C-alpha distance (Angstrom), angle and dihedral (degrees) to the residues before:
residue distance angle dihedral
X1 . . .
X2 3.78 . .
X3 3.78 136.6 .
X4 3.79 122.8 -163.6
X5 3.79 123.9 -166.9
X6 3.79 100.0 -131.6
X7 3.78 86.7 176.7
X8 3.79 130.3 -2.8
X9 3.80 101.4 173.7
X10 3.77 132.6 118.7
X11 3.80 125.9 -112.1
X12 3.81 91.3 -79.5
X13 3.80 98.7 48.1
X14 3.80 91.1 -116.0
X15 3.79 110.6 -164.0
X16 3.81 90.7 15.1
X17 3.81 92.0 -72.5
X18 3.78 126.0 152.4
X19 3.80 121.2 -114.0
X20 3.79 119.6 -90.2
X21 3.80 116.7 -63.2
X22 3.80 128.4 136.9
X23 3.81 124.9 -169.0
X24 3.81 113.5 -148.4
X25 3.81 118.8 -172.1
X26 3.79 128.5 -179.8
X27 3.78 136.2 163.7
X28 3.80 92.4 -78.5
X29 3.80 106.7 17.6
X30 3.80 141.1 56.1
X31 3.80 115.8 -172.1
X32 3.78 144.9 158.1
X33 3.78 122.7 -134.5
X34 3.81 105.3 -150.1
X35 3.79 122.9 -19.2
X36 3.78 111.0 -141.7
X37 3.79 127.0 -164.0
X38 3.81 94.9 -87.8
X39 3.81 96.7 40.9
X40 3.82 97.9 104.5
X41 3.80 90.0 56.4
X42 3.80 90.8 48.5
X43 3.81 92.9 48.2
X44 3.79 90.5 51.8
X45 3.80 89.7 50.3
X46 3.82 91.1 51.2
X47 3.83 93.4 43.0
X48 3.81 92.8 -123.0
X49 3.80 111.9 168.5
X50 3.79 103.3 -127.3
X51 3.80 92.3 -165.0
X52 3.80 89.2 63.7
X53 3.81 91.1 61.0
X54 3.79 110.1 99.9
X55 3.81 102.1 177.9
X56 3.80 138.0 24.4
X57 3.81 116.4 -156.8
X58 3.82 115.2 -158.0
X59 3.80 123.3 -160.5
X60 3.82 96.3 -168.0
X61 3.79 142.7 -25.6
X62 3.80 106.1 -95.7
X63 3.81 112.5 125.7
X64 3.80 94.7 -115.8
X65 3.82 87.8 62.3
X66 3.81 103.3 32.2
X67 3.81 106.6 18.5
X68 3.80 93.5 97.5
X69 3.80 94.5 58.8
X70 3.83 97.1 86.0
X71 3.80 90.9 51.3
X72 3.81 92.2 44.9
X73 3.82 88.6 55.8
X74 3.80 95.8 42.3
X75 3.80 92.5 49.7
X76 3.80 90.4 46.9
X77 3.79 91.6 50.9
X78 3.80 103.1 40.4
X79 3.81 106.2 22.1
X80 3.80 109.6 25.4
X81 3.83 96.1 35.3
X82 3.76 90.9 -137.9
X83 3.80 116.8 -161.3
X84 3.81 104.7 168.8
X85 3.81 118.7 91.1
X86 3.79 121.4 -95.7
X87 3.80 126.1 -155.6
X88 3.79 123.4 -158.2
X89 3.79 113.8 -161.4
X90 3.78 124.6 -168.1
X91 3.78 150.0 134.0
X92 3.78 124.9 -49.6
X93 3.84 106.4 -72.7
X94 3.83 93.5 42.9
X95 3.80 92.2 119.5
X96 3.80 94.9 49.0
X97 3.83 92.7 45.2
X98 3.78 98.7 42.4
X99 3.81 99.3 85.2
X100 3.81 90.0 48.5
X101 3.82 90.9 51.2
X102 3.79 89.1 53.3
X103 3.79 94.1 45.4
X104 3.80 94.7 48.5
X105 3.79 91.8 47.4
X106 3.79 94.6 47.1
X107 3.82 118.3 2.3
X108 3.79 112.6 -131.7
X109 3.81 96.0 35.5
X110 3.80 98.9 92.4
X111 3.82 91.0 106.4
X112 3.79 99.1 24.9
X113 3.81 112.7 158.9
X114 3.77 107.4 -136.6
X115 3.79 123.8 -151.2
X116 3.81 91.4 -138.1
X117 3.83 130.6 56.7
X118 3.81 114.1 -93.0
X119 3.80 122.8 -168.8
X120 3.79 124.5 -169.3
X121 3.80 114.7 -154.5
X122 3.81 123.5 -170.8
X123 3.79 115.8 -154.4
X124 3.78 124.3 -134.9
X125 3.79 107.7 -132.5
X126 3.80 112.9 -111.7
X127 3.81 94.5 11.8
X128 3.80 123.3 114.2
X129 3.77 115.0 -124.1
X130 3.79 128.4 -166.5
X131 3.79 121.1 -141.6
X132 3.76 102.6 179.4
X133 3.80 107.9 -71.6
X134 3.81 92.6 -7.6
X135 3.80 124.4 81.9
X136 3.81 121.8 -165.1
X137 3.78 132.6 -172.3
X138 3.82 116.5 -167.3
X139 3.81 122.1 -149.0
X140 3.79 127.8 -165.8
X141 3.82 110.6 -114.0
X142 3.80 131.8 -173.0
X143 3.78 111.1 -102.0
X144 3.81 121.1 103.8
X145 3.78 115.9 -43.7
X146 3.79 91.5 -162.3
X147 3.82 80.1 80.2
X148 3.77 96.2 41.3
X149 2.92 146.5 -41.6
X150 3.79 78.3 -84.9
X151 3.77 116.8 -129.3
X152 3.77 142.8 -156.5
X153 3.81 116.5 -157.0
X154 3.80 134.2 -138.5
X155 3.81 110.6 -165.9
X156 3.80 124.2 -167.1
X157 3.78 123.1 -165.9
X158 3.79 139.4 140.9
X159 3.79 91.0 5.0
X160 3.82 93.0 -56.1
X161 3.81 136.0 105.4
X162 3.81 123.0 -139.2
X163 3.79 114.4 -173.3
X164 3.78 129.8 -169.9
X165 3.80 125.3 -171.1
X166 3.79 96.7 -155.3
X167 3.80 113.0 -153.4
X168 3.79 109.3 -36.6
X169 3.75 147.5 132.2
X170 3.78 114.8 -127.0
X171 3.80 114.5 -55.9
X172 3.79 128.1 161.1
X173 3.80 90.4 -121.2
X174 3.82 86.4 77.1
X175 3.79 87.8 71.9
X176 3.81 88.1 63.5
X177 3.80 93.0 41.0
X178 3.79 96.0 53.6
X179 3.82 104.8 22.9
X180 3.82 108.3 145.7
X181 3.81 90.4 -26.9
X182 3.78 117.1 170.1
X183 3.80 85.8 -131.1
X184 3.80 125.3 15.9
X185 3.80 115.1 -172.6
X186 3.78 108.7 -165.1
X187 3.77 131.4 177.3
X188 3.79 116.9 -121.4
X189 3.78 109.0 -178.9
X190 3.83 96.8 170.0
X191 3.80 136.3 18.6
X192 3.82 100.7 -135.3
X193 3.79 110.3 -21.7
X194 3.83 112.5 100.4
X195 3.79 113.2 -124.3
X196 3.80 119.4 -176.3
X197 3.84 113.5 -113.2
X198 3.82 94.4 11.4
X199 3.79 136.8 83.6
X200 3.77 124.9 -99.0
X201 3.80 110.4 -153.9
X202 3.79 94.2 -141.5
X203 3.81 89.2 58.8
X204 3.79 92.9 47.1
X205 3.81 89.1 52.2
X206 3.80 90.5 59.8
X207 3.79 90.5 60.6
X208 3.80 102.2 40.6
X209 3.80 89.9 97.6
X210 3.79 88.1 62.9
X211 3.81 95.6 43.2
X212 3.83 96.6 42.5
X213 3.82 97.7 -173.8
X214 3.77 115.9 -171.9
X215 3.79 89.3 -137.6
X216 3.80 128.6 13.8
X217 3.81 124.6 -164.1
X218 3.80 120.8 -178.3
X219 3.79 121.3 -140.8
X220 3.83 141.8 167.2
X221 3.81 91.2 50.7
X222 3.80 121.4 176.7
X223 3.78 127.2 -146.5
X224 3.81 92.0 -83.5
X225 3.80 91.8 58.4
X226 3.77 95.1 41.3
X227 3.80 91.9 52.6
X228 3.82 90.2 54.0
X229 3.78 99.1 38.1
X230 3.81 93.7 117.3
X231 3.80 91.3 63.4
X232 3.82 96.0 46.3
X233 3.83 111.5 107.1
X234 3.82 94.6 -149.4
X235 3.78 136.9 73.6
X236 3.78 114.4 -89.7
X237 3.78 126.2 -156.7
X238 3.79 125.1 -116.6
X239 3.80 127.8 -170.0
X240 3.79 110.3 -87.8
X241 3.81 93.9 17.1
X242 3.83 112.9 148.6
X243 3.81 122.8 -149.7
X244 3.79 122.3 -166.8
X245 3.80 111.4 -148.0
């Protein structure tokens, strides 16, 4: 099983990084976790076959996590001639928001008729869901529920656990998200300065003894974190980085 950081940047592309998008591939699944506004560009750069992707999991509805979805669908429909089904999975309200996401991204596509089957699946918070060989449990995190409810994900596949915080300030639900995960991807927007709705690394450090991830990789770093990356005692993501799990 392999995860590639298609994009690990924040909303502003700090450090020239692409918006959030992770590509997770196992023996029997091929999925994206978030699909930010710049994700199509990044996938082209990394030569990722978009038609191989079967499911897109969305943590919340800010543009740096969902803004690439309209272009993913338009390219699939008009350029790649996609035929295989695609499932988009997200928080409660996905179905009611979806047409607006399309329309904002590309006016005139609210009622676009696709040439391939598209299923929208809303997750029930705290409930495990099976998507073929991949199981996901969503947890409510503390970001901005005007764009949610905002979720963190705990994926289980091939005897491994991959956890992702989503965008969030500290909340105790992260203990459940990342507990003893084989890989815990956690946002760390600042090193020490508290920022509402986002994670401060120094606060995350206080709770690592409770989370106990086997491997921690920090993502969604702002300029403050990027400037101090050399002194950070944890792995940090870079665009294109591949992790074997």
